[in-house]
PDB file as gemmi writes it, atoms N, CA and C in Angstrom:
CRYST1    1.000    1.000    1.000  90.00  90.00  90.00 P 1                      
ATOM      1  N   MET A   1     -33.154 114.919 337.561  1.00  0.00           N  
ATOM      2  CA  MET A   1     -33.715 115.914 336.676  1.00  0.00           C  
ATOM      3  C   MET A   1     -35.001 116.472 337.281  1.00  0.00           C  
ATOM      4  N   ALA A   2     -34.944 117.676 337.712  1.00  0.00           N  
ATOM      5  CA  ALA A   2     -36.028 118.282 338.473  1.00  0.00           C  
ATOM      6  C   ALA A   2     -37.333 118.372 337.698  1.00  0.00           C  
ATOM      7  N   TRP A   3     -37.293 118.633 336.408  1.00  0.00           N  
ATOM      8  CA  TRP A   3     -38.549 118.798 335.684  1.00  0.00           C  
ATOM      9  C   TRP A   3     -39.331 117.504 335.599  1.00  0.00           C  
ATOM     10  N   PHE A   4     -38.689 116.342 335.673  1.00  0.00           N  
ATOM     11  CA  PHE A   4     -39.428 115.091 335.706  1.00  0.00           C  
ATOM     12  C   PHE A   4     -40.137 114.926 337.038  1.00  0.00           C  
ATOM     13  N   GLU A   5     -39.499 115.384 338.099  1.00  0.00           N  
ATOM     14  CA  GLU A   5     -40.106 115.277 339.422  1.00  0.00           C  
ATOM     15  C   GLU A   5     -41.370 116.115 339.512  1.00  0.00           C  
ATOM     16  N   LYS A   6     -41.424 117.214 338.778  1.00  0.00           N  
ATOM     17  CA  LYS A   6     -42.574 118.107 338.820  1.00  0.00           C  
ATOM     18  C   LYS A   6     -43.690 117.659 337.878  1.00  0.00           C  
ATOM     19  N   THR A   7     -43.401 116.765 336.978  1.00  0.00           N  
ATOM     20  CA  THR A   7     -44.365 116.373 335.953  1.00  0.00           C  
ATOM     21  C   THR A   7     -45.080 115.085 336.341  1.00  0.00           C  
ATOM     22  N   THR A   8     -46.385 115.113 336.291  1.00  0.00           N  
ATOM     23  CA  THR A   8     -47.162 113.893 336.511  1.00  0.00           C  
ATOM     24  C   THR A   8     -48.125 113.758 335.341  1.00  0.00           C  
ATOM     25  N   GLY A   9     -47.748 112.959 334.395  1.00  0.00           N  
ATOM     26  CA  GLY A   9     -48.608 112.745 333.238  1.00  0.00           C  
ATOM     27  C   GLY A   9     -48.579 113.867 332.221  1.00  0.00           C  
ATOM     28  N   GLY A  10     -47.710 114.845 332.383  1.00  0.00           N  
ATOM     29  CA  GLY A  10     -47.626 115.949 331.440  1.00  0.00           C  
ATOM     30  C   GLY A  10     -46.839 115.553 330.214  1.00  0.00           C  
ATOM     31  N   SER A  11     -46.407 116.555 329.458  1.00  0.00           N  
ATOM     32  CA  SER A  11     -45.706 116.265 328.206  1.00  0.00           C  
ATOM     33  C   SER A  11     -44.392 115.534 328.439  1.00  0.00           C  
ATOM     34  N   LYS A  12     -43.676 115.837 329.520  1.00  0.00           N  
ATOM     35  CA  LYS A  12     -42.409 115.146 329.787  1.00  0.00           C  
ATOM     36  C   LYS A  12     -42.664 113.667 330.022  1.00  0.00           C  
ATOM     37  N   GLY A  13     -43.713 113.356 330.775  1.00  0.00           N  
ATOM     38  CA  GLY A  13     -44.063 111.957 331.014  1.00  0.00           C  
ATOM     39  C   GLY A  13     -44.440 111.245 329.723  1.00  0.00           C  
ATOM     40  N   SER A  14     -45.126 111.937 328.832  1.00  0.00           N  
ATOM     41  CA  SER A  14     -45.499 111.357 327.539  1.00  0.00           C  
ATOM     42  C   SER A  14     -44.271 111.069 326.692  1.00  0.00           C  
ATOM     43  N   TRP A  15     -43.333 112.018 326.690  1.00  0.00           N  
ATOM     44  CA  TRP A  15     -42.099 111.801 325.938  1.00  0.00           C  
ATOM     45  C   TRP A  15     -41.306 110.647 326.530  1.00  0.00           C  
ATOM     46  N   LEU A  16     -41.279 110.545 327.860  1.00  0.00           N  
ATOM     47  CA  LEU A  16     -40.563 109.450 328.504  1.00  0.00           C  
ATOM     48  C   LEU A  16     -41.183 108.109 328.111  1.00  0.00           C  
ATOM     49  N   ARG A  17     -42.508 108.037 328.048  1.00  0.00           N  
ATOM     50  CA  ARG A  17     -43.177 106.796 327.607  1.00  0.00           C  
ATOM     51  C   ARG A  17     -42.786 106.454 326.176  1.00  0.00           C  
ATOM     52  N   GLU A  18     -42.730 107.441 325.305  1.00  0.00           N  
ATOM     53  CA  GLU A  18     -42.346 107.200 323.910  1.00  0.00           C  
ATOM     54  C   GLU A  18     -40.901 106.713 323.817  1.00  0.00           C  
ATOM     55  N   VAL A  19     -40.016 107.335 324.592  1.00  0.00           N  
ATOM     56  CA  VAL A  19     -38.615 106.916 324.593  1.00  0.00           C  
ATOM     57  C   VAL A  19     -38.506 105.492 325.144  1.00  0.00           C  
ATOM     58  N   THR A  20     -39.272 105.170 326.178  1.00  0.00           N  
ATOM     59  CA  THR A  20     -39.270 103.817 326.742  1.00  0.00           C  
ATOM     60  C   THR A  20     -39.650 102.790 325.691  1.00  0.00           C  
ATOM     61  N   LEU A  21     -40.721 103.048 324.948  1.00  0.00           N  
ATOM     62  CA  LEU A  21     -41.153 102.125 323.894  1.00  0.00           C  
ATOM     63  C   LEU A  21     -40.086 101.979 322.818  1.00  0.00           C  
ATOM     64  N   ALA A  22     -39.460 103.090 322.457  1.00  0.00           N  
ATOM     65  CA  ALA A  22     -38.425 103.047 321.426  1.00  0.00           C  
ATOM     66  C   ALA A  22     -37.187 102.299 321.918  1.00  0.00           C  
ATOM     67  N   VAL A  23     -36.818 102.471 323.182  1.00  0.00           N  
ATOM     68  CA  VAL A  23     -35.672 101.747 323.741  1.00  0.00           C  
ATOM     69  C   VAL A  23     -35.959 100.250 323.738  1.00  0.00           C  
ATOM     70  N   GLU A  24     -37.171  99.874 324.128  1.00  0.00           N  
ATOM     71  CA  GLU A  24     -37.541  98.450 324.100  1.00  0.00           C  
ATOM     72  C   GLU A  24     -37.383  97.888 322.688  1.00  0.00           C  
ATOM     73  N   GLN A  25     -37.837  98.641 321.712  1.00  0.00           N  
ATOM     74  CA  GLN A  25     -37.729  98.200 320.324  1.00  0.00           C  
ATOM     75  C   GLN A  25     -36.266  98.108 319.898  1.00  0.00           C  
ATOM     76  N   ALA A  26     -35.458  99.093 320.271  1.00  0.00           N  
ATOM     77  CA  ALA A  26     -34.032  99.082 319.914  1.00  0.00           C  
ATOM     78  C   ALA A  26     -33.310  97.909 320.560  1.00  0.00           C  
ATOM     79  N   GLN A  27     -33.779  97.494 321.729  1.00  0.00           N  
ATOM     80  CA  GLN A  27     -33.190  96.351 322.427  1.00  0.00           C  
ATOM     81  C   GLN A  27     -33.728  95.021 321.904  1.00  0.00           C  
ATOM     82  N   GLY A  28     -34.726  95.078 321.013  1.00  0.00           N  
ATOM     83  CA  GLY A  28     -35.296  93.864 320.465  1.00  0.00           C  
ATOM     84  C   GLY A  28     -36.306  93.201 321.388  1.00  0.00           C  
ATOM     85  N   ARG A  29     -36.845  93.954 322.325  1.00  0.00           N  
ATOM     86  CA  ARG A  29     -37.843  93.411 323.252  1.00  0.00           C  
ATOM     87  C   ARG A  29     -39.219  93.461 322.617  1.00  0.00           C  
ATOM     88  N   ALA A  30     -40.051  92.501 322.934  1.00  0.00           N  
ATOM     89  CA  ALA A  30     -41.440  92.518 322.480  1.00  0.00           C  
ATOM     90  C   ALA A  30     -42.190  93.567 323.300  1.00  0.00           C  
ATOM     91  N   ALA A  31     -43.027  94.322 322.643  1.00  0.00           N  
ATOM     92  CA  ALA A  31     -43.793  95.365 323.317  1.00  0.00           C  
ATOM     93  C   ALA A  31     -44.648  94.758 324.424  1.00  0.00           C  
ATOM     94  N   GLY A  32     -44.605  95.403 325.592  1.00  0.00           N  
ATOM     95  CA  GLY A  32     -45.429  94.965 326.698  1.00  0.00           C  
ATOM     96  C   GLY A  32     -44.873  93.786 327.486  1.00  0.00           C  
ATOM     97  N   ARG A  33     -43.821  93.190 327.030  1.00  0.00           N  
ATOM     98  CA  ARG A  33     -43.230  92.038 327.716  1.00  0.00           C  
ATOM     99  C   ARG A  33     -42.052  92.514 328.561  1.00  0.00           C  
ATOM    100  N   ASP A  34     -42.113  92.288 329.853  1.00  0.00           N  
ATOM    101  CA  ASP A  34     -41.076  92.773 330.756  1.00  0.00           C  
ATOM    102  C   ASP A  34     -40.705  94.217 330.413  1.00  0.00           C  
ATOM    103  N   PRO A  35     -41.644  95.145 330.579  1.00  0.00           N  
ATOM    104  CA  PRO A  35     -41.380  96.529 330.177  1.00  0.00           C  
ATOM    105  C   PRO A  35     -40.183  97.134 330.892  1.00  0.00           C  
ATOM    106  N   VAL A  36     -39.483  97.966 330.160  1.00  0.00           N  
ATOM    107  CA  VAL A  36     -38.331  98.675 330.699  1.00  0.00           C  
ATOM    108  C   VAL A  36     -38.858  99.839 331.532  1.00  0.00           C  
ATOM    109  N   SER A  37     -38.275 100.040 332.674  1.00  0.00           N  
ATOM    110  CA  SER A  37     -38.614 101.193 333.493  1.00  0.00           C  
ATOM    111  C   SER A  37     -37.436 102.158 333.411  1.00  0.00           C  
ATOM    112  N   LEU A  38     -37.618 103.221 332.669  1.00  0.00           N  
ATOM    113  CA  LEU A  38     -36.520 104.165 332.461  1.00  0.00           C  
ATOM    114  C   LEU A  38     -36.544 105.281 333.492  1.00  0.00           C  
ATOM    115  N   ARG A  39     -35.419 105.490 334.100  1.00  0.00           N  
ATOM    116  CA  ARG A  39     -35.236 106.641 334.963  1.00  0.00           C  
ATOM    117  C   ARG A  39     -34.692 107.769 334.078  1.00  0.00           C  
ATOM    118  N   PRO A  40     -35.157 108.977 334.285  1.00  0.00           N  
ATOM    119  CA  PRO A  40     -34.650 110.090 333.476  1.00  0.00           C  
ATOM    120  C   PRO A  40     -33.142 110.259 333.548  1.00  0.00           C  
ATOM    121  N   ASN A  41     -32.532 109.898 334.678  1.00  0.00           N  
ATOM    122  CA  ASN A  41     -31.087 110.091 334.804  1.00  0.00           C  
ATOM    123  C   ASN A  41     -30.280 108.871 334.359  1.00  0.00           C  
ATOM    124  N   ALA A  42     -30.943 107.854 333.808  1.00  0.00           N  
ATOM    125  CA  ALA A  42     -30.234 106.664 333.318  1.00  0.00           C  
ATOM    126  C   ALA A  42     -29.488 106.985 332.030  1.00  0.00           C  
ATOM    127  N   PHE A  43     -28.272 106.458 331.929  1.00  0.00           N  
ATOM    128  CA  PHE A  43     -27.492 106.611 330.703  1.00  0.00           C  
ATOM    129  C   PHE A  43     -27.914 105.527 329.707  1.00  0.00           C  
ATOM    130  N   LEU A  44     -27.982 105.891 328.424  1.00  0.00           N  
ATOM    131  CA  LEU A  44     -28.390 104.931 327.392  1.00  0.00           C  
ATOM    132  C   LEU A  44     -27.439 103.741 327.329  1.00  0.00           C  
ATOM    133  N   GLY A  45     -26.155 103.990 327.410  1.00  0.00           N  
ATOM    134  CA  GLY A  45     -25.179 102.915 327.313  1.00  0.00           C  
ATOM    135  C   GLY A  45     -24.887 102.256 328.643  1.00  0.00           C  
ATOM    136  N   ALA A  46     -24.393 103.031 329.588  1.00  0.00           N  
ATOM    137  CA  ALA A  46     -23.932 102.482 330.863  1.00  0.00           C  
ATOM    138  C   ALA A  46     -25.047 101.832 331.669  1.00  0.00           C  
ATOM    139  N   ASP A  47     -26.224 102.440 331.704  1.00  0.00           N  
ATOM    140  CA  ASP A  47     -27.305 101.915 332.530  1.00  0.00           C  
ATOM    141  C   ASP A  47     -28.269 100.999 331.765  1.00  0.00           C  
ATOM    142  N   LEU A  48     -28.538 101.329 330.507  1.00  0.00           N  
ATOM    143  CA  LEU A  48     -29.513 100.553 329.742  1.00  0.00           C  
ATOM    144  C   LEU A  48     -28.864  99.530 328.820  1.00  0.00           C  
ATOM    145  N   GLY A  49     -27.554  99.590 328.702  1.00  0.00           N  
ATOM    146  CA  GLY A  49     -26.830  98.594 327.925  1.00  0.00           C  
ATOM    147  C   GLY A  49     -26.928  98.740 326.420  1.00  0.00           C  
ATOM    148  N   LEU A  50     -27.295  99.946 325.937  1.00  0.00           N  
ATOM    149  CA  LEU A  50     -27.385 100.141 324.488  1.00  0.00           C  
ATOM    150  C   LEU A  50     -25.985 100.345 323.904  1.00  0.00           C  
ATOM    151  N   SER A  51     -25.663  99.575 322.891  1.00  0.00           N  
ATOM    152  CA  SER A  51     -24.402  99.753 322.162  1.00  0.00           C  
ATOM    153  C   SER A  51     -24.548 100.948 321.230  1.00  0.00           C  
ATOM    154  N   SER A  52     -23.457 101.342 320.605  1.00  0.00           N  
ATOM    155  CA  SER A  52     -23.537 102.462 319.657  1.00  0.00           C  
ATOM    156  C   SER A  52     -24.457 102.122 318.484  1.00  0.00           C  
ATOM    157  N   ILE A  53     -24.456 100.868 318.068  1.00  0.00           N  
ATOM    158  CA  ILE A  53     -25.367 100.436 316.994  1.00  0.00           C  
ATOM    159  C   ILE A  53     -26.815 100.532 317.465  1.00  0.00           C  
ATOM    160  N   ALA A  54     -27.079 100.123 318.701  1.00  0.00           N  
ATOM    161  CA  ALA A  54     -28.441 100.189 319.241  1.00  0.00           C  
ATOM    162  C   ALA A  54     -28.899 101.641 319.398  1.00  0.00           C  
ATOM    163  N   VAL A  55     -27.990 102.546 319.753  1.00  0.00           N  
ATOM    164  CA  VAL A  55     -28.346 103.969 319.847  1.00  0.00           C  
ATOM    165  C   VAL A  55     -28.690 104.513 318.465  1.00  0.00           C  
ATOM    166  N   ALA A  56     -27.940 104.108 317.442  1.00  0.00           N  
ATOM    167  CA  ALA A  56     -28.263 104.519 316.066  1.00  0.00           C  
ATOM    168  C   ALA A  56     -29.629 103.961 315.667  1.00  0.00           C  
ATOM    169  N   ARG A  57     -29.902 102.715 316.048  1.00  0.00           N  
ATOM    170  CA  ARG A  57     -31.215 102.106 315.777  1.00  0.00           C  
ATOM    171  C   ARG A  57     -32.309 102.882 316.511  1.00  0.00           C  
ATOM    172  N   LEU A  58     -32.050 103.264 317.746  1.00  0.00           N  
ATOM    173  CA  LEU A  58     -33.000 104.053 318.535  1.00  0.00           C  
ATOM    174  C   LEU A  58     -33.321 105.368 317.831  1.00  0.00           C  
ATOM    175  N   ALA A  59     -32.312 106.039 317.300  1.00  0.00           N  
ATOM    176  CA  ALA A  59     -32.532 107.293 316.569  1.00  0.00           C  
ATOM    177  C   ALA A  59     -33.441 107.063 315.366  1.00  0.00           C  
ATOM    178  N   GLY A  60     -33.206 105.994 314.622  1.00  0.00           N  
ATOM    179  CA  GLY A  60     -34.053 105.675 313.473  1.00  0.00           C  
ATOM    180  C   GLY A  60     -35.481 105.344 313.887  1.00  0.00           C  
ATOM    181  N   ILE A  61     -35.621 104.617 314.974  1.00  0.00           N  
ATOM    182  CA  ILE A  61     -36.955 104.261 315.479  1.00  0.00           C  
ATOM    183  C   ILE A  61     -37.723 105.524 315.855  1.00  0.00           C  
ATOM    184  N   LEU A  62     -37.060 106.428 316.566  1.00  0.00           N  
ATOM    185  CA  LEU A  62     -37.729 107.668 316.969  1.00  0.00           C  
ATOM    186  C   LEU A  62     -38.094 108.518 315.767  1.00  0.00           C  
ATOM    187  N   ARG A  63     -37.191 108.597 314.798  1.00  0.00           N  
ATOM    188  CA  ARG A  63     -37.495 109.374 313.584  1.00  0.00           C  
ATOM    189  C   ARG A  63     -38.695 108.774 312.856  1.00  0.00           C  
ATOM    190  N   ASN A  64     -38.722 107.463 312.709  1.00  0.00           N  
ATOM    191  CA  ASN A  64     -39.842 106.805 312.033  1.00  0.00           C  
ATOM    192  C   ASN A  64     -41.138 106.929 312.822  1.00  0.00           C  
ATOM    193  N   ARG A  65     -41.047 106.837 314.126  1.00  0.00           N  
ATOM    194  CA  ARG A  65     -42.235 106.914 314.985  1.00  0.00           C  
ATOM    195  C   ARG A  65     -42.955 108.247 314.820  1.00  0.00           C  
ATOM    196  N   PHE A  66     -42.181 109.310 314.624  1.00  0.00           N  
ATOM    197  CA  PHE A  66     -42.780 110.635 314.528  1.00  0.00           C  
ATOM    198  C   PHE A  66     -42.897 111.130 313.095  1.00  0.00           C  
ATOM    199  N   GLY A  67     -42.504 110.302 312.122  1.00  0.00           N  
ATOM    200  CA  GLY A  67     -42.693 110.631 310.719  1.00  0.00           C  
ATOM    201  C   GLY A  67     -42.086 111.954 310.305  1.00  0.00           C  
ATOM    202  N   ARG A  68     -40.950 112.241 310.831  1.00  0.00           N  
ATOM    203  CA  ARG A  68     -40.304 113.518 310.551  1.00  0.00           C  
ATOM    204  C   ARG A  68     -39.067 113.321 309.697  1.00  0.00           C  
ATOM    205  N   LYS A  69     -38.581 114.426 309.202  1.00  0.00           N  
ATOM    206  CA  LYS A  69     -37.297 114.404 308.504  1.00  0.00           C  
ATOM    207  C   LYS A  69     -36.208 114.038 309.512  1.00  0.00           C  
ATOM    208  N   PRO A  70     -35.038 113.717 309.043  1.00  0.00           N  
ATOM    209  CA  PRO A  70     -33.958 113.354 309.971  1.00  0.00           C  
ATOM    210  C   PRO A  70     -33.741 114.449 311.024  1.00  0.00           C  
ATOM    211  N   LEU A  71     -33.577 114.010 312.239  1.00  0.00           N  
ATOM    212  CA  LEU A  71     -33.312 114.925 313.344  1.00  0.00           C  
ATOM    213  C   LEU A  71     -31.803 114.964 313.595  1.00  0.00           C  
ATOM    214  N   PRO A  72     -31.283 116.069 314.097  1.00  0.00           N  
ATOM    215  CA  PRO A  72     -29.830 116.188 314.308  1.00  0.00           C  
ATOM    216  C   PRO A  72     -29.357 115.450 315.571  1.00  0.00           C  
ATOM    217  N   PHE A  73     -29.545 114.119 315.582  1.00  0.00           N  
ATOM    218  CA  PHE A  73     -29.174 113.328 316.749  1.00  0.00           C  
ATOM    219  C   PHE A  73     -27.690 113.467 317.090  1.00  0.00           C  
ATOM    220  N   HIS A  74     -26.863 113.695 316.079  1.00  0.00           N  
ATOM    221  CA  HIS A  74     -25.422 113.828 316.346  1.00  0.00           C  
ATOM    222  C   HIS A  74     -25.110 114.968 317.313  1.00  0.00           C  
ATOM    223  N   THR A  75     -25.971 115.971 317.369  1.00  0.00           N  
ATOM    224  CA  THR A  75     -25.729 117.096 318.265  1.00  0.00           C  
ATOM    225  C   THR A  75     -25.882 116.705 319.736  1.00  0.00           C  
ATOM    226  N   LEU A  76     -26.582 115.612 319.997  1.00  0.00           N  
ATOM    227  CA  LEU A  76     -26.740 115.131 321.370  1.00  0.00           C  
ATOM    228  C   LEU A  76     -25.408 114.698 321.978  1.00  0.00           C  
ATOM    229  N   PHE A  77     -24.493 114.289 321.152  1.00  0.00           N  
ATOM    230  CA  PHE A  77     -23.241 113.724 321.620  1.00  0.00           C  
ATOM    231  C   PHE A  77     -22.060 114.684 321.509  1.00  0.00           C  
ATOM    232  N   VAL A  78     -22.359 115.967 321.317  1.00  0.00           N  
ATOM    233  CA  VAL A  78     -21.293 116.967 321.216  1.00  0.00           C  
ATOM    234  C   VAL A  78     -21.617 118.118 322.163  1.00  0.00           C  
ATOM    235  N   LYS A  79     -20.672 118.403 323.061  1.00  0.00           N  
ATOM    236  CA  LYS A  79     -20.819 119.534 323.974  1.00  0.00           C  
ATOM    237  C   LYS A  79     -20.600 120.827 323.195  1.00  0.00           C  
ATOM    238  N   PRO A  80     -21.062 121.949 323.738  1.00  0.00           N  
ATOM    239  CA  PRO A  80     -20.849 123.235 323.052  1.00  0.00           C  
ATOM    240  C   PRO A  80     -19.385 123.521 322.722  1.00  0.00           C  
ATOM    241  N   ASP A  81     -18.445 123.000 323.528  1.00  0.00           N  
ATOM    242  CA  ASP A  81     -17.027 123.244 323.259  1.00  0.00           C  
ATOM    243  C   ASP A  81     -16.450 122.274 322.233  1.00  0.00           C  
ATOM    244  N   GLY A  82     -17.297 121.385 321.675  1.00  0.00           N  
ATOM    245  CA  GLY A  82     -16.852 120.445 320.656  1.00  0.00           C  
ATOM    246  C   GLY A  82     -16.412 119.096 321.192  1.00  0.00           C  
ATOM    247  N   THR A  83     -16.386 118.940 322.498  1.00  0.00           N  
ATOM    248  CA  THR A  83     -16.014 117.676 323.114  1.00  0.00           C  
ATOM    249  C   THR A  83     -17.082 116.619 322.826  1.00  0.00           C  
ATOM    250  N   ILE A  84     -16.650 115.426 322.487  1.00  0.00           N  
ATOM    251  CA  ILE A  84     -17.577 114.328 322.178  1.00  0.00           C  
ATOM    252  C   ILE A  84     -17.968 113.606 323.466  1.00  0.00           C  
ATOM    253  N   LEU A  85     -19.264 113.362 323.631  1.00  0.00           N  
ATOM    254  CA  LEU A  85     -19.778 112.600 324.770  1.00  0.00           C  
ATOM    255  C   LEU A  85     -19.862 111.126 324.386  1.00  0.00           C  
ATOM    256  N   ARG A  86     -19.540 110.259 325.302  1.00  0.00           N  
ATOM    257  CA  ARG A  86     -19.613 108.825 325.044  1.00  0.00           C  
ATOM    258  C   ARG A  86     -21.006 108.285 325.341  1.00  0.00           C  
ATOM    259  N   ASP A  87     -21.780 108.966 326.169  1.00  0.00           N  
ATOM    260  CA  ASP A  87     -23.076 108.480 326.604  1.00  0.00           C  
ATOM    261  C   ASP A  87     -23.950 109.675 326.958  1.00  0.00           C  
ATOM    262  N   ILE A  88     -25.250 109.509 326.856  1.00  0.00           N  
ATOM    263  CA  ILE A  88     -26.179 110.567 327.255  1.00  0.00           C  
ATOM    264  C   ILE A  88     -27.264 109.962 328.133  1.00  0.00           C  
ATOM    265  N   ARG A  89     -27.908 110.815 328.888  1.00  0.00           N  
ATOM    266  CA  ARG A  89     -28.997 110.392 329.769  1.00  0.00           C  
ATOM    267  C   ARG A  89     -30.325 110.390 329.010  1.00  0.00           C  
ATOM    268  N   VAL A  90     -31.248 109.596 329.489  1.00  0.00           N  
ATOM    269  CA  VAL A  90     -32.597 109.551 328.919  1.00  0.00           C  
ATOM    270  C   VAL A  90     -33.202 110.951 328.918  1.00  0.00           C  
ATOM    271  N   ALA A  91     -33.023 111.693 330.002  1.00  0.00           N  
ATOM    272  CA  ALA A  91     -33.581 113.047 330.106  1.00  0.00           C  
ATOM    273  C   ALA A  91     -33.069 113.963 328.998  1.00  0.00           C  
ATOM    274  N   GLU A  92     -31.815 113.813 328.623  1.00  0.00           N  
ATOM    275  CA  GLU A  92     -31.261 114.630 327.545  1.00  0.00           C  
ATOM    276  C   GLU A  92     -31.926 114.293 326.219  1.00  0.00           C  
ATOM    277  N   LEU A  93     -32.240 113.034 326.008  1.00  0.00           N  
ATOM    278  CA  LEU A  93     -32.937 112.622 324.795  1.00  0.00           C  
ATOM    279  C   LEU A  93     -34.358 113.179 324.779  1.00  0.00           C  
ATOM    280  N   VAL A  94     -35.028 113.150 325.923  1.00  0.00           N  
ATOM    281  CA  VAL A  94     -36.390 113.689 326.025  1.00  0.00           C  
ATOM    282  C   VAL A  94     -36.393 115.184 325.726  1.00  0.00           C  
ATOM    283  N   VAL A  95     -35.451 115.925 326.307  1.00  0.00           N  
ATOM    284  CA  VAL A  95     -35.370 117.373 326.063  1.00  0.00           C  
ATOM    285  C   VAL A  95     -35.097 117.640 324.581  1.00  0.00           C  
ATOM    286  N   PHE A  96     -34.215 116.845 323.983  1.00  0.00           N  
ATOM    287  CA  PHE A  96     -33.898 116.980 322.558  1.00  0.00           C  
ATOM    288  C   PHE A  96     -35.158 116.793 321.708  1.00  0.00           C  
ATOM    289  N   LEU A  97     -35.916 115.731 321.969  1.00  0.00           N  
ATOM    290  CA  LEU A  97     -37.126 115.464 321.191  1.00  0.00           C  
ATOM    291  C   LEU A  97     -38.142 116.578 321.357  1.00  0.00           C  
ATOM    292  N   GLU A  98     -38.327 117.014 322.580  1.00  0.00           N  
ATOM    293  CA  GLU A  98     -39.282 118.083 322.832  1.00  0.00           C  
ATOM    294  C   GLU A  98     -38.870 119.375 322.123  1.00  0.00           C  
ATOM    295  N   ARG A  99     -37.568 119.662 322.137  1.00  0.00           N  
ATOM    296  CA  ARG A  99     -37.074 120.879 321.475  1.00  0.00           C  
ATOM    297  C   ARG A  99     -37.279 120.818 319.964  1.00  0.00           C  
ATOM    298  N   HIS A 100     -37.043 119.651 319.360  1.00  0.00           N  
ATOM    299  CA  HIS A 100     -37.113 119.541 317.910  1.00  0.00           C  
ATOM    300  C   HIS A 100     -38.497 119.163 317.380  1.00  0.00           C  
ATOM    301  N   LEU A 101     -39.340 118.605 318.229  1.00  0.00           N  
ATOM    302  CA  LEU A 101     -40.661 118.172 317.763  1.00  0.00           C  
ATOM    303  C   LEU A 101     -41.806 118.923 318.407  1.00  0.00           C  
ATOM    304  N   GLY A 102     -41.517 119.708 319.422  1.00  0.00           N  
ATOM    305  CA  GLY A 102     -42.575 120.504 320.070  1.00  0.00           C  
ATOM    306  C   GLY A 102     -42.938 119.970 321.420  1.00  0.00           C  
ATOM    307  N   GLU A 103     -43.755 120.737 322.135  1.00  0.00           N  
ATOM    308  CA  GLU A 103     -44.145 120.390 323.508  1.00  0.00           C  
ATOM    309  C   GLU A 103     -44.974 119.120 323.593  1.00  0.00           C  
ATOM    310  N   THR A 104     -45.827 118.876 322.622  1.00  0.00           N  
ATOM    311  CA  THR A 104     -46.685 117.700 322.681  1.00  0.00           C  
ATOM    312  C   THR A 104     -46.264 116.704 321.625  1.00  0.00           C  
ATOM    313  N   ILE A 105     -46.540 115.453 321.904  1.00  0.00           N  
ATOM    314  CA  ILE A 105     -46.186 114.392 320.979  1.00  0.00           C  
ATOM    315  C   ILE A 105     -47.067 114.489 319.739  1.00  0.00           C  
ATOM    316  N   PRO A 106     -46.431 114.488 318.568  1.00  0.00           N  
ATOM    317  CA  PRO A 106     -47.214 114.623 317.329  1.00  0.00           C  
ATOM    318  C   PRO A 106     -48.108 113.415 317.089  1.00  0.00           C  
TER     319      PRO A 106                                                      
END                                                                             
């Protein structure tokens, strides 16, 4: 994902840190203990080992973290042609959050 390569500490990096913390929580890891290092191109399921239940938990964690109304997370898993995706990349989640919550972390 080229935009991550261009970002050093910018809003994309901030969103990636937030997603990292939320993934750790969804995995049941203690904060700060053996921190997860997320690559933007890592898949939530295949690479990070999140089950569908853990992905649903991740969505709830992110919604609660930002104190917002429910976000349309289901749209992340549907292509424009209606095809269902089995897995998404961390970068796709970051772009989704930025699109629905704004450029900077609330």
